N, C-alpha and C positions, 0 to 999 in steps of 0.2 A: 504494500500500500504506500502510495506516494503521500508525503506530508511536507508542508512548508510553513515555517514560522518566521515572522519578521516584525520589526518595529520601524515606525516612520515618524518623524516630526510631523505634526498635523498642520500643514500649511499648503497653500495652493501650488507651490513649487514642487511638491512631492506627488502630485496627482499622476504625472507620467510614470514615475517610479512604481506607484501602486499598480498601474495598468501593466507595466512590464513584468513585475513579480508575479502577478496573477496569471498573465499569459504564459509565463515560464512554467508555472505549476500545471496549467492545463495541457501544455505541450508534453511535459514529462509524464503526466498521468493519462495521456491519451483521451482527454475529455473531448466530446464532440462539440461542434461549433455552436449548436443551439444552447447547450449548457454553459459553454464558455461565455456566451453573450449574457445569459442570465446572471452568472457569477460576477461578471464585470459590472453589470448594472447595479446589482445589490451592493457590492463593495464601493463603487463610485458614489452611490447615494449616501451610504453610511459615512464615508470619508468626507464628502461635501458637507453633510449636516454637522459633523463634528467640527470641521474648520469654521463654518459660518455661525452655527448656533451654539455649539458646545463650548469651545474655547474662545469664540468671538475675537479672533485675532491674537489672543495671548499664546504664549508658548505652551506646548503640550505634546504628548506622545500618543500614538495609536499602536496597539499590538494586535496582530492578526495571525491566526493559524488556519490554514486550509489543509484538509486531508480527505483522502478517500476512506469511507467506511462502507460496509456492505450495503449496496443499493443507493448510496447517497454520496454527495460531496458535503462535508461538514465545514462550517465556517464558525470560528469564534473570533469576535471582534470586540476589542476593549479600548476604552478611552477613560481618562481620569478627569473629564469635564464634570460640571455639576450633575447630580443625579437626574436621569431622564429615562423614563420607561416608554419605549416606542410602541409597546403593545397597548398601553392604556392612554396614550396621548391623543388628544383631539387632532383630527386632520381635516383638511378642506374637502368638500364634496367635489370629486373630479369633474362632474358635469358643470357645476357652477364655475369652477376655476377656468375650465376651457371656454365656456360661453362668455365669460367676462374678459377673456384674452389675457388673463394674469399669467405671469411667469412664476414658477415655483409652486410649492405646496403639494406636489405630486409624489415626493420621495417616499414618505411613510406608506401611503396606500400602495405604491408600486412594490415596495419591499414586502409588505404584508401579503400581497397577491402572488408574488413570485416564490416566496418561501413555502416549502411543503411543511416545515416545522419551524417555529420561531419562539424563542424563549428569552427572557430578560431577567437578570438579577444584578443587584448592587453588591459588589465585594470591595469594600472601601480600599482604596479610593476609586475603584474602577467601576464603570458601567460595563456590564458583560452581556453581549448579545450572542446567542447561539442559534445558528440557522442550519437547517438541512435542506438541500436541493436534491430532488430525485435524480439519480444517475441512470440513464437507460442502458449503460454499458453495452 
């Protein structure tokens, strides 16, 4: 089973590195292109939310573990931003957001929809989000 763990400073300059590390995992684990896209979208949304809303421009780290488990790709995403539970957080109605032409507000609904299993816990000082994405293998 292939596994990758890495830490990144949570800033916009590391967005490309996040994509590269994720693509490297997918290549080494022979993840198909559809699942690779889902994995990229989920991690990009989490990372963007951490940079913009979690740390709000302050210095901070993100820890990510991606691994194959039977039937799934497992993601554990952690940041030490203020506590935030994405499972219970309010999110915009996608139809209203789109109809008003607003940019943003779609990340949490997208993550919730794409994840086959999604869990959150606070392990001081970390927000810990665990996600399973079904792997057709």
